[in-house]
N, C-alpha and C positions, 0 to 999 in steps of 0.2 A: 106417208108411212103411218101405220097405225099399230099400236101395241095390243097385246093380248093380256088376259088376266095372269097367265103364267109369267109374262115379261115383267109385270108389275110386282109380282111376288118375288121373282128373282132379283130385281133391283132392290127391293126392301131387304132381302136376305144379304145382298152384297153390302148394303149400307148399314147392316146390323140394326134394322128397325123392325120392331114387332108390329105387325099390321093385321087387323081383323079382316075376315072376308068382306064385310060390309065396307070397310075403309078401302080395301083393295078395289072394289067395284067403283067407289066414288073417285078414287085416284085415277083409275083407268079412264073414266070419262074426262076428268080434268086434263090429264096428260095428252089424251088424243085431241082435245080441244086446242091445247098449246101447239101440238104438231100440225094441226090444221091451219092455224094462223101462220106458222112458219112456212108452210107450203104455199099459202096465198102470197106471202111476201116474196118468196123465191120466184113466183110466177110473173112478177112485175119486171118489165124490160127496163133495165137501168143503164143501158149503153149510152155513153156520152154524158153521164152525170158524174160530177166530181165527188169523191168522198168528202165527208164533212167531219171536222173535229168536234163540232157541237151541233146538236139538232136544230138550234135556233140561229145558227150562223154567228154566234157571239164571239167575242174575243176576250182574252184574259185582261182584267183591269190590273195593271201593274203600277205600283207606287214607285216614285223616284227614290233612288238610294240616297239617304241622307246620313250624315255623320251624327251620331248621338253621343252624348257625354257618358263616360263609363262610371259605374258606381265604384267608389273606392273599395279596395280589397278588404279593409278592416270592417266596413259596413256589411259586406256580403258574408264575412266569416263569423260575425258575432253570434249568429244563431246556430252555427254548426255544433253538433253535440261532441264531435271529436275532430281535432285539426292538428297539423304538424307542418311547420315550415311554409305556411300559407296555403296548404292543400287540405281538402276534406279527407278525413280518414273514414273508410267504410269497412264493414266486416268482411273477412276473407270468405270467399265462396268456393274456392277450389283448394283442396287439401293436397 
């Protein structure tokens, strides 16, 4: 698939981007280069290859769940600019 100059201008219009003719020419070359790479990747036979969650085959490093001591409520509330009954008061945003 290859784009034309009018395709680039239409995409810029849809994206509400002002683009000069020189920039449109440059972007045309860059976009067609990207589409060329995509076509090369699609041409590769991937039958029998399992999908990967990570390109390097890595796994998530998960830490063990550990109980942590809680900070007392009085300590967490002492810097609150406004509080009531142990809760933070925030400005009303919906009228």
